N, C-alpha and C positions, 0 to 999 in steps of 0.2 A: 504493500500500500504506500510505502514511502517512495518506492521507485516509480509508481504510475498511478494516476487517477482516471485513466481511460481504458487500459487493457483489462478485460474481464478477469476476475479472480474467483475461483471456486474453492471454498474451504470445506474440508472433509470432516473435521471433528473439533470445532471450536468450543471452548468451555462456556463462556458467557459473553458473546460478541456485543450485546447491547450495553452491559455494565462496563465492558472494556472500552467502549466508545468506538468500536469498529463499524457498527451499523446504527441506523436510527431506530429501527424496530424490526422484529422478526417478520411481520407482515409486509413491511415496506422498507427494505434495507437502505435504499436511498442513494447508493453510490455505485461503484464498480465491483463491489464484493457481495457475494451471496453463497449459498451452499447449505451445509449441515451444522447443527450444534449438537454436542454430545450431552448437554444438560448436566455435565459433571458436578458443578457446584450444587445444583438442586438435589443431587443424590447423596449429599453428605450425611443427612440424617439417617437414611436407609442403611448406609454403610456402617455407621456407628451402632445402629440397632442390631444389625446382623453380628457385628463383632461382639457386642454385649451378650448376645445369645450363646455364642461359642465360648466366651470367657465371662460367665456371669459374675465372677468375683472381681472383675476389673472395676476399680473405683477411680483410677487415674489413667487417662488415655492420652498419649502424645500424638500430635498431628504434625507431620513433616512435609515441608514444601515451601514454595514461594507464596506466603500467606497474605499477599497484598489485596487480594480480591475480597471486597466487603461481603459479597454474597456467600462465599465460602464460610467466612467467620460467623455470619448471622445464622446460617443453616446449622453449623456445628454447635453453636451456643444453644440454640433452641432445642436441639435433640439431646444435648448433654444435660440440660436442665430437667427435661422430662425423664431421663434415664438415671438421674442422680449421679452423673459422672463429672469429675473434675478434668478439665482439659489442660494439657501442657503444650504450648505452641513452640514448635521447632522451626525457626525461619531458616530456609536453605535457598540461596540464590546462586551459589557457586559450588563447584564440585568439592573444593577443599573444606567446605563447611559440613559435609555429610558425616564424617567420622565424629567430629565434635558434637553434632546434634545427637548422635546415639549415646555418647557419653553423658550428655545433659539429660537424656531420657532416663538413663540408669541412675544418675544422681538424684533425679526428681522422683524416683520410685514409681515410674509409670508401669502399669501392668500390661498394657497393650499399645499398639501403634496403628495409625492410619496414614498411609502415604498418599498425598494429593497428586493426582496425575498432572504432569507439567513437562515442559521441554527439558528442564534440568533433571528432574527425578527419573523421567523415562529414559534419558540418555545414560543414566548410571543405574539401571534397573538391577543388573547382576550384582553390583557392589552393595546395593541396598539389601537385596535378598540375602547375601552372604552375612551382612552385619546383623540382620534380624535373627538368623540361625545362630550366630556366635553369641548373641546376647539372650537367646531363647525368648524372644519377644513375639507373641502372637500378633500377626499383622494383617490388616485389610488393605487391599490395593484397589485402584480404580480401573486398572487395565489388566487383562488376563495374561499378558506376556510375562508378568512377574510370577504368576502361578505356574506357568509352563516352564519357567526357569528355576523352580524350586520354592517359590513363595507359598504362603499358607492359603489365602483365599482372596478373591476379587469379586467386585460387583460393579457392573456398569453396562452401558449400551454395547451392542455388538458392533465393533469397529468395522468388521467385514461388511455388514449390512449398510453402514453409513457410506463406505467407499463405493459400494454398488450403486447406491442412490446418487452419489456424486456424479456418476457417468451421465445420468439423465440431465443434470444441469449443463454439463458440457455440450450435450446434444442439442438442447434447446437454445443455448447461446449461439452455437454455430449455425443454427437455423434462423437467427435474427432476434431472439429475445434479449432484452436488456436486463443485466443483473439487478438494477434498481427495482425492477418490477417483479422479480422472482422471490416469493416469500422464502425465508430461511426455515428449513424443516427441522423438527425435533425428532429424536429417535423413538421408535415404537417397539423395538426388540431389546430386552435387557437380559444379561447373563450372569449367573452365579457360578464361579469356578472354585473348586476346593481340591487341595493337594493333601491326601492322607499321609503321604511320605513325610511331608513337612510337619504335619501334626504329630506324627509318631516321634520325630526327632526331638520335639520339645515336650513329649509326654502329655499331649493334649488330645482329649477325646471329643470328636465332633458330635453334637447331639443328633440323634436319628431324624428329628423333624427338620433340622437344617440340611442334612444330607439329602433328604427326600426332595427338597426344593432346588437342589443343585442341577445346573444344566450340564456340567461336566465334572466328573470326579476322577482325579489322578491317583492311582493305587500303587 
């Protein structure tokens, strides 16, 4: 967007493009940007709820990521209040802050962790997964790639489904549609991934009612 305000841009999985100031509204983007939102900030409460089901004794939950988005913070605070959970914010905007963030979580006696999906956290997914195993910290992720690489569990929209829908935007734009007139779509398919190997490594038993709701279970 900094490079051009005329060439059409299709986003495939933006978190909160309205709050971030990238578009005017979902219904009328208003510029040269359109596409899909993954609604990730709005799923914060659901992720915390699922994590609490898996770790019912968790009274302190750390949240790791670039936590500048006010929607993220509001959603987490609301869910934490309802669940009786104290949140510990672990601000990470650079790779060299990740290790220190985990040390802060341990010093803060957090019982579990939620990793906010972002460019920085997703770029260092394997490092984060390894650190959660090292510190035996039950962790919820927003993207299933973490679970496929050894993480405990994830909940979020199907990224594959979003990418497939993105192709339809490219098709319409190439046929003459203007990005400003194409409403930004929200996801309709959500997935819960659980890794039983990761659970076993930290001596954690996943409740049967949670397993029954999983879309994919890695054994």
